[in-house]
Structures are given as structure tokens and as C-alpha cells.
C-alpha positions in Angstrom: 9.6 7.6 30.1 10.4 4.1 28.5 8.9 3.8 25.3 8.3 0.2 23.8 7.4 -0.6 20.2 4.5 -2.6 20.4 1.3 -3.3 18.4 -1.4 -1.1 19.1 -5.0 -1.3 19.7 -5.9 1.6 17.3 -5.8 -1.2 14.4 -7.2 -1.4 10.9 -5.5 -4.7 10.0 -2.7 -5.9 12.6 -2.0 -3.1 14.7 1.7 -3.1 13.2 1.7 0.5 11.6 -0.3 2.2 14.3 2.2 0.7 16.9 5.0 2.5 15.1 3.0 5.7 14.6 2.5 5.7 18.5 6.1 5.2 19.2 7.0 8.0 16.7 4.3 10.4 18.5 2.5 10.8 15.0 -1.1 10.1 13.8 -1.5 6.6 12.8 -3.2 7.6 9.6 -0.1 9.7 8.4 2.1 6.4 9.0 -0.4 4.7 6.7 -0.4 7.2 4.1 3.4 7.5 4.1 3.8 3.6 4.1 1.5 3.1 1.0 3.5 6.1 -0.6 6.7 4.3 0.3 5.3 1.2 -1.4 4.4 2.9 -4.5 8.1 4.6 -4.7 10.1 1.6 -3.9 7.9 -1.4 -5.1 5.7 -3.8 -3.2 8.1 -6.5 -2.1 10.3 -4.6 0.1 7.8 -2.9 2.1 5.5 -5.9 2.2 8.5 -7.9 3.7 9.5 -5.2 6.2 5.8 -5.1 7.3 5.3 -8.9 8.0 8.7 -9.0 9.8 7.2 -6.3 12.1 4.0 -8.0 12.4 5.6 -11.1 13.7 8.1 -9.6 15.6 6.3 -6.7 17.4 4.7 -7.9 20.9 0.9 -7.3 21.7 0.4 -4.1 23.9 
């Protein structure tokens, strides 16, 4: 099985977090909740920057 990190069609905004969730075999809602929790813990800027980098670099499905 050759897994690739790609954007998902199960998207709320860009499909980035849903694509990461599919890659990790977890529910997309869990990935979104964890992402928001990490944003609140670490501050907004690092998480938002990582999100935008993934959004730009991850290919479409």
C-alpha cells in the first residue's frame, strides 16, 4: 500500500486537515479539533504558518 499525503475531497475549507487525517487513518473531525487545540496552546502564528505551507504544497487528490 502506497500512501500519499494529498488534499481530501472531504473538506471544510481547503481539504488540508482532512487529507492529513486520511493519511493518519483518523477521523477528520478529530484532526480539526486537535489542530484548533494546538493553535490555542502554542499561539496562532506557528500553526497558521504550517497550515498555509501544507495548503500550498499538498497536491490535489
